[in-house]
N, C-alpha and C positions, 0 to 999 in steps of 0.2 A: 603554770606561769612561775618563773623563777622569782624568789624574793631577794631582798637585800641581805648581804652578809655583814658588811660594815654599816653601823648606824648612819642613817642619812634619810634623804627624801627621794621617793620615786613618784613621778608625775605622769599620769596617763591623760591624753587629750582625747575627748570625745567630741566629734564634729556634730554640731546641731543640724537638724533636718531643716533645710531652707527651700521652700517651694520656689520654682522658677516663675517668672512673670508669664501670665497667659498671653497668647497671641492677641493683637488688637482685634476688636470686633469690627464688623463692617467689611469683611473680605468677601467679594462677590465672585462666584463662579458662573461663567456663561458658556453655554453650549450653542454653537451656531456656525454658519458659513464664514470662512475667511478666505482672502485671496491666496495666501500661502498656508500650507500645512506643515509645520516644523516636524523634523524627524523625532524630536523628543515628545511630541504630542502636546501635553499641557505646558503652557508658558504663562509667565506672570508679567503684569505691567502696572505701573503706578502713574503713568502719564501717557499722553497721546503719542509722543515721539517714539517712545519705547514700543508701544503697541504697533505703530506703523512700521517700524524697522523689522519687527519679528513677523508680523502677519500681512504686511503690505498695505499700501494706502487705500486700495479698494475695499478694505475691511470697514472703512467708514460708511460705505453704502450698503454692504451686505450684512453688517452687524451694527446698525445704528445704536442699539442698546448700550454698546461699550462706550461710545463717545458721550452719550447722554449721562451714563453713570459717572464718568470722569468729570464731566462738566458740573456735576452736582456733588462732587467731593468725596466719592467713595474711597475708602482706605486703600484698596488694592483690587485689581482684577486678576482672576485666574481663568484663562481662556482654554476651553477644551474644544478644539475645532472638529467639525464633522469630517468624516473620512473623505479622502480625495475623490472617491467615486460616488459620493452621496449626491442625490439630486441631479440637476443638469444645468449647464450654463446656457443662457440665451445667445443666439447667433443670428447672423444675416449674411447672405452672399451678396457681394457687390459686383455687378458686371463691368467689363472693360468699356471704355468710351467708344472704341472701334467695334462695330457690329461683327459678330461671328468669331470673336477672339476668346470667348469664354469669360470666366470670372477674373476680375482684377485681384481680388482678395476676399477673405472672410473676416468679418468683425465678430469678436467673441467677448462676452462679458468677463470681467476680471474674476468674478467669483460665481459659484453656482447659486441657484435659487430663483425665486420669482421677482426679486427686487428690480431686476433690469428689464423685465418684460415691458414692452411698449416704450422703452427709451428710444428716442429718435436721433439718428446721426445724419446731419445735413452736410452734403458734399457739394462744393461750388468751385468750379475751375474758372480762373480769370487771367486776363492778359497782364503780364508784369512788365511789358516793354522789351525792346531788343529781341523780339521774337521768342520770348520765354513765357511760360505759363506757371502759375502757382495754384495751390489748392487751399481753400478755406474750409475748415471743419468746425461745425458746431454740434455739441451733444446736449440734447434737451430732455428734461424729465417728461413723463406722460402729460403733465399739466401745461407743458410748453415753456416752463422756466429753464434757464440755462444752467447746465452742470459744468461744462467745460467749453472753451473755445480755443482754436489753434488757427492762426492765419499765416499765409505765405509758405505753405509746405510744398515740397518738391518730391518727385520720384527719382531719387539719386542717392545710392547707398554711401557715396563719399561725402555727402553734405550733412551738416548738423541739423538741417531743417528737413531731412528725409522723413517722409510720412511714417515709416516703420519705426524709426528711432524716436520720434516725438510721441507716438502712441504707446511705445513701450513704457513711457513714464506716466501714461494716463491712469487715473484711478477708476475709470469706468470700463473701457474696452481695450482689448488687444487686437492685433491684426496679424493674419497669417502672412506667408511669403507674398510679397507684392509682385504681380505679373504684368503690371502696366497701369496707365492712368485710368481712374475709375470714371464711370458715367455719372454726370451730375444727377442729384436726386436726394430724396429723403428716404432713409432706410431705417426700418423699425425692427429692433431686436425682439425675438420671440422664442418660444419653446423652452424657457427656463422653468425648472421644476424644483419644488421643495423636497427635502429628504423624507423618508418614510418614518413612522413611529419607531420601528426597529433600529434604524440608523441613529435616531436621537438617543434611544436607550443605550446603544453601544457607547456613544460619546459621553453620556452621563456617568458611565462606569469609570471613566478617566478621573472624574472629580472625587470618587470614593477614596482615592489615595492622597487627597489633600485635606488633612485633618483640621486645618485652621479656617477653611471656608465655612461661613455661617449664613450665606444667602446664595440662592441659585436661580438662574433664569435659563429656560430653554427658549432660545430666540427663534420661535416658529415664524416663518415668513408667510406661508399660505394659511391664513386663518379664515378663509372664505367660508360661506355657508355650505358649499359643496364638500368642504373638508372638515366640517365640524366634528365628526366622529373621530377623525385622526387627531385633531387638536386636543380633544378631551382625553384621548388615550395618551398623548405625549405629556400633558399636564398631570394626568394620573400617575404616570411613571415618575414625574418629578416629585409628587407627594410621596410615593413609595420609596424613592431614593432618600428623601429627607427623613422619613420615619425610620428607615433602616439605619441610617447614620446616627440618628438620635439614640438608638438602642446601643450604640457603641460609644456613647457620651460625646458625640460630635454633632450636636444638634444644629440644624439649619432650617431656614424658611425658604420656600419656593415662591417665585413671582411669575404671574402670567398676565395676559391681556385679552380683552374681548376683540371681536372682529370689527373691521371698519364698515362692513357692509350689511350687517344684520341688525335687527331691532332690539330695543331694550328688553322686550319679552324674551328674546333669544339669549341675551346676556344673562338674564335671571335663570333661564333654563340651564345654561352652561354652569353657572355657579352651583346649581343643585346637584350636579355630578361631581363637584370638586370640594365638598365640605371637609375641611381639615383645619386643625390649629397650626398647621405648618404650610399653609398656602394662602397667597394674597392674589386676588383677581382684580385687575385695574381697568378702568374705563376713563376716557375713550381709548381707541386703538392708537398706538404710537407713542405712549408716554411711560411705558413700564420701566425702561432703563433709567429714566430720570427719577422715578419713584424709588427704585431700589438703590440708586446712587445716593439720594438724599437720606434714606434710612441708614445707609452705611456710613454717612458722614456724621450722624448724630451719636452722642453717647448711647450705649446700648439700652439704657433705661428710659430714654426720652421718647415721647410719642411723635409720630410724623403728622398728626392731625394739625391742620391749618399752617403747616410749614410750607414755605415758598419753594417752587421748582425753578431751575434756571435752564436757559438754552433751548427752550421749546418753541418759541415764536407763538404763532396763533394756534390755539388748541380748540378743537371742535367743541362747540357749546353744548352743555347738557342742561336741559330745562329743569325747573324746580320739581315738577312732578316726576320726571325721570330720575332725578337725584334721590328722591324719597323711595322710589321703586328699587333702585339699585342698592341703597343702604339697607332696605328691608331684607334684601337677598344677600347682604354682606359682600357686595361688590364695592370696591373703593373708587369713588368718583374723583376725578381731577377737574377742577373748575377754575374759572377766572373770577376771583372774589374782589369786589371793588375795594380799593385801598390796600390790598395785600398782594395782588398779582395772581399768578397761577399757583394754586395751592392744592394739597391733598385735603379733601373735605373731611374725611375721617379715616384714620389708619387702623384697619381691622383685618383679621384673617377670615377665611370663608366660613368658619364656625361661629363668628361673631365676637371673638375676643380681641382685645387690643394687641397690636403687634409688639409693643414694648414689653407686655407681660410675658409673652412667649420668649422674648430675647433675654429677659432677666432670668427666667427659669433655666434657659439653656446655659447662661453664664454660671449659674450656681452649680449645674451638673458638671460643666467643664472644670470648675474649681475643685469639686469633690474628686473628680477623676485624677486631676493633676496631683493633688495632695495625697490621695490614696495610693497612687503609684509609688510615691516615695517610701511608703511603709511596707510595701510588699517585700517579704524576706526578713523583716525585722521580727524580734521576739514578741509573742503574744502574751505579754505580761500586763499587769495593771498599769505600770508606768508607761508601757508602749501604747496601750489604748488611750490613756490620758493624754499622751503627747499628740496622738492623732486628733483627739477631740480639741485640744487647745489650738492646733494649727487650723482646723476648720473654723473654730470660733474667731480666730484672728482674721481670717479672710472674710468671714461674714460680717464682722464688725466694720471692716473697711467698706463693704457694700452698703451697710447701714449708714455709715458716715457720708458716703457719696450720695445717698438718697435713693439708691436702687431698690432697697427693701425698707419697709416702714412698719411701725407698730400698728395695732388696730386703732380705729378712730377714737375709741373711748380710752385708749392708753392702757388697757388691762392686759393685752396680749402682746408679747414682744415681736420684733420684726423677724426673728428666727428662733428656732429651737434645734438643739443637737444632742443626740445620745449615742454613745459608742459602747458596745457591750459584746460579750461572747459567752454563750451558755457552755456547760460542760461538754455537751455533744458537739457544739461548734468548735470548742477548743481542741477536741480530738481530731477534727478534720481541718484544722488550720484556718478557721473562719472567724472573722471579726465583722460584726454588723453595725451599720450606721443608720440611724433614723434622723432625718433632717427635714425641717419644715421652714419655708421662707414665705414671706408675704411681699410679692413684687409691688412696687409703686404703680398707681394707675393715674392716667391723665384725666383732667376735667373735660368731659365731652359736652355736658349740659349744665346750665345754671337755671334754676327755678327761683324766681324772686316774688316775694309778697310785699307789696307797698301799701302801707296804711296812710290814707289821706286824712289828716286831722283837721278839725275845725275849732 
C-alpha cells in the first residue's frame, strides 16, 4: 500500500458488518391438489385473490387448508402443487335427453382428489315460454348443502348463458364439449383419487428450495382407515423433510391431521408412528390449516395454547375423556371452549414439547446462520472472532428484550451464552467454532393453587 509523500491525512473507510433482517416467521408451505398447476411450480400468495388467480378458484375446495390458513392470519403461503398427473379427478357422464343419442357431455371435477367424490349435480329442464327451454343446475355437497347454483342456462354457444360458458367459471366442475340437451336427473361425481406417497414426496422436494418457509402441511385428502399406512408414510416424509432442512439451518415444523372416520384409539396409534419435535398432529379432521395459520400469525415465541381459531364453523366435538387421551399421546385437540370459542387446547409437538419452544430454537439457528455467513472469508483473528461474537450477542439481546428467551427462574443463569474460539488446529484449517446456548420462553400450561382457609 502506498504511503503519503507530502505530510497530510489518509483515511481508510472500513464498512461495518451489518446482518440483514431475517425473513418473517410464519411462512407456510403447502403441498396439495390445485385446479391449475403453474409452469413455475411453486408460487406464493398472501391473500385469497392472489391464490385464486394463480391456482384457480377450485383450489378453495381441493385445498381448504390454504383458505383456512389465510383466514387465520398466516404471514404468507408457499404452494407446491402436486403434479398434473397425480391422483384422479372425479367424473360422471350425463346422457342426452333424447334416447339413443349417446352422452350429452361429461362433468369433471376442477381438481384431482377425493374431495369431489359424492358431489351431486342436479339438472332440471323447464319451460321458459315462447317455446323455449332453460336448464337449472344445482351442485350439492355430499351432505346435501348447496355449493353452487346456476339458473336459466341454455345450450347455445352464442349466448352468455350457455351451459359450457357458465360452468367454465365454476369452482367445482367443468364440462366437456356439449352434444345436446342433458337428461334431467341427479348425477354424482365419482372415482376421484388421492395422490400416492411418492407423488407427495416429489412435491415436497419443491419446498426445499424455499429457505424462508418455517411450517409445512402435506394436504392429504384421503386419510381414511383404509389408507392409514399411506397417510403415515406421507407424514413421515414431512418429518424427514423438516429434519433435513433443519440440518441446513432452515428449520421448519410439519402439521398433519387425524382421519375423520377412525376412533380416538386409532389417532393415538397414528401419533405413535410420528413422534418428532418437528411435527404437530391435530384433531379433529378438517382444522389443520386453521391451526397452522394461527401459529403463523403469532410472534414466533408465542404459544398457540388456548388461542382462538377463525373461519371453521361447527367443529366436531371431542369429549373430555378423549381430550385427555389425545393429549397424553401428544395429539393437539381443537375444541369449543365456553367463553373463548374454538381454540387449540394445547400447542405441542408429537414428542410432547411446546411448539413455540421449537420455533424459538429454529429462530436462533437461523440467526446464527445469517450472521455466520457474513463472516465467511474474513480473517480469523482475535478481532474477527470478537466481532462475530458481538454480532451474535447483539441479536440474542434483541431476542431477550422481545421475551423470546429468558433467564432461569432463579435468575442465576442468563437467557443465553455465547463463546467464539479457534484452536491452533482449527486455525490451520480455517475453522472458527461457536458455542451458543439459549433458553426459550415457555408458556403457562398449568396452574396449581393452594388456598389456605383461615378462621
